[in-house]
PDB file as gemmi writes it, atoms N, CA and C in Angstrom:
CRYST1    1.000    1.000    1.000  90.00  90.00  90.00 P 1                      
ATOM      1  N   UNK A   1      -5.678 -28.046  -0.747  1.00  0.00           N  
ATOM      2  CA  UNK A   1      -6.069 -26.623  -0.281  1.00  0.00           C  
ATOM      3  C   UNK A   1      -7.483 -26.390  -0.088  1.00  0.00           C  
ATOM      4  N   UNK A   2      -7.836 -25.583   0.988  1.00  0.00           N  
ATOM      5  CA  UNK A   2      -9.089 -24.945   1.447  1.00  0.00           C  
ATOM      6  C   UNK A   2      -9.263 -24.397   0.035  1.00  0.00           C  
ATOM      7  N   UNK A   3     -11.207 -24.778   0.024  1.00  0.00           N  
ATOM      8  CA  UNK A   3     -12.171 -23.942  -1.288  1.00  0.00           C  
ATOM      9  C   UNK A   3     -12.351 -22.723  -0.948  1.00  0.00           C  
ATOM     10  N   UNK A   4     -12.503 -21.450  -0.764  1.00  0.00           N  
ATOM     11  CA  UNK A   4     -12.961 -20.633  -0.755  1.00  0.00           C  
ATOM     12  C   UNK A   4     -13.952 -19.875  -2.100  1.00  0.00           C  
ATOM     13  N   UNK A   5     -14.913 -20.123  -1.099  1.00  0.00           N  
ATOM     14  CA  UNK A   5     -16.425 -19.455  -2.062  1.00  0.00           C  
ATOM     15  C   UNK A   5     -16.521 -18.110  -1.549  1.00  0.00           C  
ATOM     16  N   UNK A   6     -17.968 -17.616  -2.568  1.00  0.00           N  
ATOM     17  CA  UNK A   6     -17.978 -16.449  -3.486  1.00  0.00           C  
ATOM     18  C   UNK A   6     -18.179 -15.823  -1.896  1.00  0.00           C  
ATOM     19  N   UNK A   7     -18.558 -16.027  -1.395  1.00  0.00           N  
ATOM     20  CA  UNK A   7     -19.378 -15.195  -0.141  1.00  0.00           C  
ATOM     21  C   UNK A   7     -18.095 -14.391   1.180  1.00  0.00           C  
ATOM     22  N   UNK A   8     -17.178 -16.150   1.060  1.00  0.00           N  
ATOM     23  CA  UNK A   8     -15.686 -15.647   2.162  1.00  0.00           C  
ATOM     24  C   UNK A   8     -15.243 -14.721   1.065  1.00  0.00           C  
ATOM     25  N   UNK A   9     -15.101 -14.771   0.120  1.00  0.00           N  
ATOM     26  CA  UNK A   9     -13.951 -13.421  -0.979  1.00  0.00           C  
ATOM     27  C   UNK A   9     -14.633 -12.413  -0.526  1.00  0.00           C  
ATOM     28  N   UNK A  10     -16.171 -11.872  -0.686  1.00  0.00           N  
ATOM     29  CA  UNK A  10     -17.006 -10.794  -0.312  1.00  0.00           C  
ATOM     30  C   UNK A  10     -16.606 -10.588   1.414  1.00  0.00           C  
ATOM     31  N   UNK A  11     -17.116 -11.256   2.045  1.00  0.00           N  
ATOM     32  CA  UNK A  11     -16.745 -10.947   3.259  1.00  0.00           C  
ATOM     33  C   UNK A  11     -15.157 -10.402   3.436  1.00  0.00           C  
ATOM     34  N   UNK A  12     -13.945 -11.011   3.006  1.00  0.00           N  
ATOM     35  CA  UNK A  12     -12.765 -10.405   2.915  1.00  0.00           C  
ATOM     36  C   UNK A  12     -12.503  -9.377   2.963  1.00  0.00           C  
ATOM     37  N   UNK A  13     -13.246  -9.309   1.058  1.00  0.00           N  
ATOM     38  CA  UNK A  13     -12.827  -7.798   1.147  1.00  0.00           C  
ATOM     39  C   UNK A  13     -13.818  -6.580   1.898  1.00  0.00           C  
ATOM     40  N   UNK A  14     -14.692  -6.831   2.306  1.00  0.00           N  
ATOM     41  CA  UNK A  14     -15.391  -6.121   3.147  1.00  0.00           C  
ATOM     42  C   UNK A  14     -14.991  -5.535   4.558  1.00  0.00           C  
ATOM     43  N   UNK A  15     -13.837  -6.693   4.657  1.00  0.00           N  
ATOM     44  CA  UNK A  15     -12.851  -6.436   6.322  1.00  0.00           C  
ATOM     45  C   UNK A  15     -11.418  -5.938   5.853  1.00  0.00           C  
ATOM     46  N   UNK A  16     -11.552  -5.776   4.823  1.00  0.00           N  
ATOM     47  CA  UNK A  16      -9.829  -5.171   4.255  1.00  0.00           C  
ATOM     48  C   UNK A  16     -10.649  -3.626   3.869  1.00  0.00           C  
ATOM     49  N   UNK A  17     -11.353  -3.292   3.597  1.00  0.00           N  
ATOM     50  CA  UNK A  17     -11.943  -2.246   3.062  1.00  0.00           C  
ATOM     51  C   UNK A  17     -11.095  -0.563   4.128  1.00  0.00           C  
ATOM     52  N   UNK A  18     -11.827  -1.429   5.479  1.00  0.00           N  
ATOM     53  CA  UNK A  18     -11.471  -0.323   6.502  1.00  0.00           C  
ATOM     54  C   UNK A  18     -10.197  -0.045   6.650  1.00  0.00           C  
ATOM     55  N   UNK A  19      -9.618  -1.279   6.804  1.00  0.00           N  
ATOM     56  CA  UNK A  19      -8.344  -0.973   6.482  1.00  0.00           C  
ATOM     57  C   UNK A  19      -7.115  -0.299   6.015  1.00  0.00           C  
ATOM     58  N   UNK A  20      -7.947  -0.130   4.642  1.00  0.00           N  
ATOM     59  CA  UNK A  20      -7.035   0.376   3.339  1.00  0.00           C  
ATOM     60  C   UNK A  20      -7.264   1.321   4.238  1.00  0.00           C  
ATOM     61  N   UNK A  21      -8.576   2.392   3.849  1.00  0.00           N  
ATOM     62  CA  UNK A  21      -8.634   3.419   4.385  1.00  0.00           C  
ATOM     63  C   UNK A  21      -7.930   3.590   5.948  1.00  0.00           C  
ATOM     64  N   UNK A  22      -7.703   3.500   6.323  1.00  0.00           N  
ATOM     65  CA  UNK A  22      -7.356   3.929   8.077  1.00  0.00           C  
ATOM     66  C   UNK A  22      -5.945   4.026   7.743  1.00  0.00           C  
ATOM     67  N   UNK A  23      -5.167   2.642   7.110  1.00  0.00           N  
ATOM     68  CA  UNK A  23      -3.888   3.275   6.913  1.00  0.00           C  
ATOM     69  C   UNK A  23      -3.351   4.210   5.677  1.00  0.00           C  
ATOM     70  N   UNK A  24      -4.208   5.124   5.576  1.00  0.00           N  
ATOM     71  CA  UNK A  24      -4.026   5.834   3.790  1.00  0.00           C  
ATOM     72  C   UNK A  24      -3.913   6.988   4.917  1.00  0.00           C  
ATOM     73  N   UNK A  25      -3.013   7.371   5.837  1.00  0.00           N  
ATOM     74  CA  UNK A  25      -3.596   8.656   6.552  1.00  0.00           C  
ATOM     75  C   UNK A  25      -2.952   9.763   6.186  1.00  0.00           C  
ATOM     76  N   UNK A  26      -2.356   9.984   5.154  1.00  0.00           N  
ATOM     77  CA  UNK A  26      -1.706  11.155   4.548  1.00  0.00           C  
ATOM     78  C   UNK A  26      -2.749  12.206   3.419  1.00  0.00           C  
ATOM     79  N   UNK A  27      -3.823  10.830   3.433  1.00  0.00           N  
ATOM     80  CA  UNK A  27      -5.236  11.390   2.407  1.00  0.00           C  
ATOM     81  C   UNK A  27      -6.077  12.152   3.432  1.00  0.00           C  
ATOM     82  N   UNK A  28      -6.294  12.219   4.991  1.00  0.00           N  
ATOM     83  CA  UNK A  28      -7.052  12.573   5.921  1.00  0.00           C  
ATOM     84  C   UNK A  28      -6.019  12.856   7.002  1.00  0.00           C  
ATOM     85  N   UNK A  29      -5.014  13.470   6.935  1.00  0.00           N  
ATOM     86  CA  UNK A  29      -4.387  13.829   8.031  1.00  0.00           C  
ATOM     87  C   UNK A  29      -3.788  15.667   7.840  1.00  0.00           C  
ATOM     88  N   UNK A  30      -5.678  15.824   8.057  1.00  0.00           N  
ATOM     89  CA  UNK A  30      -5.560  17.796   7.518  1.00  0.00           C  
ATOM     90  C   UNK A  30      -6.694  18.303   8.158  1.00  0.00           C  
ATOM     91  N   UNK A  31      -6.370  19.213   9.021  1.00  0.00           N  
ATOM     92  CA  UNK A  31      -7.394  20.306   9.554  1.00  0.00           C  
ATOM     93  C   UNK A  31      -8.749  20.811   9.175  1.00  0.00           C  
ATOM     94  N   UNK A  32      -8.314  20.919   7.440  1.00  0.00           N  
ATOM     95  CA  UNK A  32      -9.805  21.541   6.941  1.00  0.00           C  
ATOM     96  C   UNK A  32     -10.297  20.947   5.963  1.00  0.00           C  
ATOM     97  N   UNK A  33     -11.781  20.230   5.541  1.00  0.00           N  
ATOM     98  CA  UNK A  33     -12.205  21.392   6.357  1.00  0.00           C  
ATOM     99  C   UNK A  33     -13.036  21.264   7.148  1.00  0.00           C  
ATOM    100  N   UNK A  34     -13.427  21.801   8.032  1.00  0.00           N  
ATOM    101  CA  UNK A  34     -14.038  21.827   9.561  1.00  0.00           C  
ATOM    102  C   UNK A  34     -15.772  21.378   9.284  1.00  0.00           C  
ATOM    103  N   UNK A  35     -16.040  20.531   9.914  1.00  0.00           N  
ATOM    104  CA  UNK A  35     -17.644  20.299  10.115  1.00  0.00           C  
ATOM    105  C   UNK A  35     -18.079  20.475  11.708  1.00  0.00           C  
ATOM    106  N   UNK A  36     -18.308  21.500  11.635  1.00  0.00           N  
ATOM    107  CA  UNK A  36     -19.468  21.934  12.503  1.00  0.00           C  
ATOM    108  C   UNK A  36     -18.577  22.333  13.841  1.00  0.00           C  
ATOM    109  N   UNK A  37     -17.269  22.554  13.639  1.00  0.00           N  
ATOM    110  CA  UNK A  37     -15.928  23.465  14.375  1.00  0.00           C  
ATOM    111  C   UNK A  37     -15.084  22.215  14.849  1.00  0.00           C  
ATOM    112  N   UNK A  38     -15.096  20.836  14.644  1.00  0.00           N  
ATOM    113  CA  UNK A  38     -14.530  19.813  14.673  1.00  0.00           C  
ATOM    114  C   UNK A  38     -13.753  19.544  13.241  1.00  0.00           C  
ATOM    115  N   UNK A  39     -12.719  19.556  13.587  1.00  0.00           N  
ATOM    116  CA  UNK A  39     -11.390  19.353  12.308  1.00  0.00           C  
ATOM    117  C   UNK A  39     -11.712  18.064  11.475  1.00  0.00           C  
ATOM    118  N   UNK A  40     -11.174  17.763  10.486  1.00  0.00           N  
ATOM    119  CA  UNK A  40     -11.703  17.301   9.141  1.00  0.00           C  
ATOM    120  C   UNK A  40     -10.880  16.026   9.946  1.00  0.00           C  
ATOM    121  N   UNK A  41      -9.880  15.675  10.444  1.00  0.00           N  
ATOM    122  CA  UNK A  41      -9.083  14.334  10.877  1.00  0.00           C  
ATOM    123  C   UNK A  41     -10.237  14.078  11.794  1.00  0.00           C  
ATOM    124  N   UNK A  42     -10.738  14.203  12.103  1.00  0.00           N  
ATOM    125  CA  UNK A  42     -11.715  13.706  13.409  1.00  0.00           C  
ATOM    126  C   UNK A  42     -12.739  12.955  13.071  1.00  0.00           C  
ATOM    127  N   UNK A  43     -13.417  13.952  12.428  1.00  0.00           N  
ATOM    128  CA  UNK A  43     -14.797  13.717  11.612  1.00  0.00           C  
ATOM    129  C   UNK A  43     -14.636  12.859  10.766  1.00  0.00           C  
ATOM    130  N   UNK A  44     -13.276  12.541   9.774  1.00  0.00           N  
ATOM    131  CA  UNK A  44     -13.203  11.606   8.832  1.00  0.00           C  
ATOM    132  C   UNK A  44     -13.614  10.560   9.716  1.00  0.00           C  
ATOM    133  N   UNK A  45     -12.419   9.745  10.867  1.00  0.00           N  
ATOM    134  CA  UNK A  45     -12.615   8.769  11.503  1.00  0.00           C  
ATOM    135  C   UNK A  45     -13.712   8.430  12.106  1.00  0.00           C  
ATOM    136  N   UNK A  46     -14.709   9.355  12.538  1.00  0.00           N  
ATOM    137  CA  UNK A  46     -15.793   8.677  13.218  1.00  0.00           C  
ATOM    138  C   UNK A  46     -16.923   8.021  12.148  1.00  0.00           C  
ATOM    139  N   UNK A  47     -16.501   9.329  11.104  1.00  0.00           N  
ATOM    140  CA  UNK A  47     -17.740   8.660  10.000  1.00  0.00           C  
ATOM    141  C   UNK A  47     -17.121   6.816   9.734  1.00  0.00           C  
ATOM    142  N   UNK A  48     -15.997   6.689   9.244  1.00  0.00           N  
ATOM    143  CA  UNK A  48     -15.695   5.599   8.680  1.00  0.00           C  
ATOM    144  C   UNK A  48     -15.266   4.462   9.853  1.00  0.00           C  
ATOM    145  N   UNK A  49     -15.522   4.955  11.363  1.00  0.00           N  
ATOM    146  CA  UNK A  49     -15.699   4.167  12.054  1.00  0.00           C  
ATOM    147  C   UNK A  49     -17.425   3.391  12.154  1.00  0.00           C  
ATOM    148  N   UNK A  50     -18.068   4.728  11.507  1.00  0.00           N  
ATOM    149  CA  UNK A  50     -19.258   4.087  11.555  1.00  0.00           C  
ATOM    150  C   UNK A  50     -19.683   3.011  10.497  1.00  0.00           C  
ATOM    151  N   UNK A  51     -18.948   2.956   9.390  1.00  0.00           N  
ATOM    152  CA  UNK A  51     -19.078   2.486   7.539  1.00  0.00           C  
ATOM    153  C   UNK A  51     -18.035   1.359   8.450  1.00  0.00           C  
ATOM    154  N   UNK A  52     -17.731   1.144   9.181  1.00  0.00           N  
ATOM    155  CA  UNK A  52     -16.232  -0.130   9.117  1.00  0.00           C  
ATOM    156  C   UNK A  52     -17.645  -1.279  10.375  1.00  0.00           C  
ATOM    157  N   UNK A  53     -17.988  -0.147  11.241  1.00  0.00           N  
ATOM    158  CA  UNK A  53     -19.074  -1.237  11.811  1.00  0.00           C  
ATOM    159  C   UNK A  53     -20.079  -2.373  11.080  1.00  0.00           C  
ATOM    160  N   UNK A  54     -20.641  -1.207   9.880  1.00  0.00           N  
ATOM    161  CA  UNK A  54     -21.424  -1.343   8.559  1.00  0.00           C  
ATOM    162  C   UNK A  54     -20.872  -2.905   7.953  1.00  0.00           C  
ATOM    163  N   UNK A  55     -19.738  -2.514   7.432  1.00  0.00           N  
ATOM    164  CA  UNK A  55     -19.080  -3.766   6.596  1.00  0.00           C  
ATOM    165  C   UNK A  55     -18.724  -4.964   7.226  1.00  0.00           C  
ATOM    166  N   UNK A  56     -18.295  -4.906   8.466  1.00  0.00           N  
ATOM    167  CA  UNK A  56     -17.903  -5.937   9.328  1.00  0.00           C  
ATOM    168  C   UNK A  56     -19.176  -6.704   9.788  1.00  0.00           C  
ATOM    169  N   UNK A  57     -20.334  -5.976  10.056  1.00  0.00           N  
ATOM    170  CA  UNK A  57     -21.731  -6.822  10.438  1.00  0.00           C  
ATOM    171  C   UNK A  57     -22.035  -7.626   9.023  1.00  0.00           C  
ATOM    172  N   UNK A  58     -22.112  -6.722   7.733  1.00  0.00           N  
ATOM    173  CA  UNK A  58     -21.482  -7.192   6.090  1.00  0.00           C  
ATOM    174  C   UNK A  58     -21.502  -8.420   6.833  1.00  0.00           C  
ATOM    175  N   UNK A  59     -19.628  -8.822   6.969  1.00  0.00           N  
ATOM    176  CA  UNK A  59     -18.962  -9.889   6.486  1.00  0.00           C  
ATOM    177  C   UNK A  59     -19.616 -10.700   7.618  1.00  0.00           C  
ATOM    178  N   UNK A  60     -19.581 -10.701   8.769  1.00  0.00           N  
ATOM    179  CA  UNK A  60     -20.700 -11.783   9.304  1.00  0.00           C  
ATOM    180  C   UNK A  60     -21.244 -12.309   9.234  1.00  0.00           C  
ATOM    181  N   UNK A  61     -22.249 -11.558   8.645  1.00  0.00           N  
ATOM    182  CA  UNK A  61     -23.316 -12.179   8.203  1.00  0.00           C  
ATOM    183  C   UNK A  61     -23.219 -13.341   7.113  1.00  0.00           C  
ATOM    184  N   UNK A  62     -22.224 -12.984   6.027  1.00  0.00           N  
ATOM    185  CA  UNK A  62     -21.954 -13.426   4.939  1.00  0.00           C  
ATOM    186  C   UNK A  62     -21.139 -14.703   5.613  1.00  0.00           C  
ATOM    187  N   UNK A  63     -20.301 -15.035   6.597  1.00  0.00           N  
ATOM    188  CA  UNK A  63     -19.782 -15.999   6.773  1.00  0.00           C  
ATOM    189  C   UNK A  63     -21.003 -16.520   7.837  1.00  0.00           C  
ATOM    190  N   UNK A  64     -21.232 -15.808   8.331  1.00  0.00           N  
ATOM    191  CA  UNK A  64     -21.954 -17.155   9.278  1.00  0.00           C  
ATOM    192  C   UNK A  64     -23.496 -17.377   8.743  1.00  0.00           C  
ATOM    193  N   UNK A  65     -23.962 -17.256   7.448  1.00  0.00           N  
ATOM    194  CA  UNK A  65     -25.177 -17.788   6.562  1.00  0.00           C  
ATOM    195  C   UNK A  65     -24.581 -19.074   6.076  1.00  0.00           C  
ATOM    196  N   UNK A  66     -25.796 -19.571   6.280  1.00  0.00           N  
ATOM    197  CA  UNK A  66     -25.447 -21.741   5.560  1.00  0.00           C  
ATOM    198  C   UNK A  66     -25.918 -21.653   4.546  1.00  0.00           C  
ATOM    199  N   UNK A  67     -24.992 -22.718   3.755  1.00  0.00           N  
ATOM    200  CA  UNK A  67     -25.430 -22.812   2.417  1.00  0.00           C  
ATOM    201  C   UNK A  67     -24.383 -22.597   1.311  1.00  0.00           C  
TER     202      UNK A  67                                                      
END                                                                             
């Protein structure tokens, strides 16, 4: 059986977080509050897109490190 080190486990959690958030549709399937005229659903998705990019990058760095 393969041994999972702590960096790989942390990377896996970082990758799973956005999926949990995206699949929790009832939590953000609403129009209000608006932000700059943009409904909540759309700006929430956009913000999480940026957060997901940061989390995926962090996971890639953790997995790619030698040591």
